[in-house]
C-alpha positions in Angstrom: 10.7 2.1 -7.8 14.0 1.9 -6.2 16.8 -0.5 -5.3 16.5 -2.8 -2.2 19.0 -0.7 -0.2 17.1 2.5 -0.8 13.8 0.9 0.1 15.2 -0.3 3.4 16.7 3.1 4.2 13.7 5.2 3.4 10.8 2.9 4.4 12.4 0.4 6.7 11.1 -2.6 4.7 12.5 -5.2 2.4 11.6 -6.0 -1.2 8.1 -7.7 -1.3 7.2 -6.1 2.0 5.9 -2.7 0.8 2.5 -2.0 2.2 0.1 0.5 0.6 -0.4 2.5 3.8 1.1 3.1 7.2 4.1 5.3 6.4 4.8 8.6 8.2 7.0 9.8 5.4 5.7 11.8 2.4 5.3 8.8 0.1 3.2 9.3 -3.1 0.9 6.3 -3.6 -0.8 5.8 -6.9 -3.8 3.5 -6.9 -6.0 2.2 -9.7 -9.7 2.9 -9.1 -10.5 -0.6 -10.3 -9.3 -1.9 -7.0 -12.3 -0.2 -5.2 -14.7 -2.3 -7.2 -13.3 -5.6 -5.9 -15.2 -7.5 -3.2 -11.9 -8.2 -1.4 -8.3 -7.1 -1.9 -5.3 -9.0 -0.4 -2.4 -6.7 0.6 1.0 -7.0 2.1 1.1 -5.4 5.6 4.7 -4.4 5.3 6.2 -7.9 5.9 6.7 -10.9 3.7 5.1 -13.5 6.0 1.6 -12.0 6.4 -1.4 -10.8 4.3 -4.3 -8.4 5.0 -7.8 -8.9 3.5 -9.8 -5.7 3.1 -13.0 -4.9 1.1 -12.7 -2.7 -1.9 -14.9 -0.1 -0.3 -12.8 -0.1 2.9 -9.6 0.2 0.9 -11.1 3.2 -0.9 -11.9 4.9 2.4 -8.3 4.3 3.6 -6.8 5.5 0.4 -8.9 8.7 0.2 -8.0 9.4 3.8 -4.3 9.1 2.9 -4.6 11.4 -0.1 -3.6 8.7 -2.6 -3.5 9.6 -6.2 -6.4 7.7 -7.7 -6.2 6.7 -11.4 
C-alpha cells in the first residue's frame, strides 16, 4: 500500500485504478487462490471508468504467467 502520489509516480495510475496485471515494473502481486474458483472475476483494468470480466481459470493462467504470489 502507498499514498496516492507514490502510486501515480511508480505505476502511473490513480487510486482505484490499480490493475492486477500489465505492469513492466517489478511489482509483487499477492493473489488469493479462492479467486481461481470463481466462475467470473471483475477487475479494474487500470482506470476508474472501465471493468474487465475474466473467468477464474483464465485469471489463474494470467497470474501464474506473471509469477504472482498465490496464497
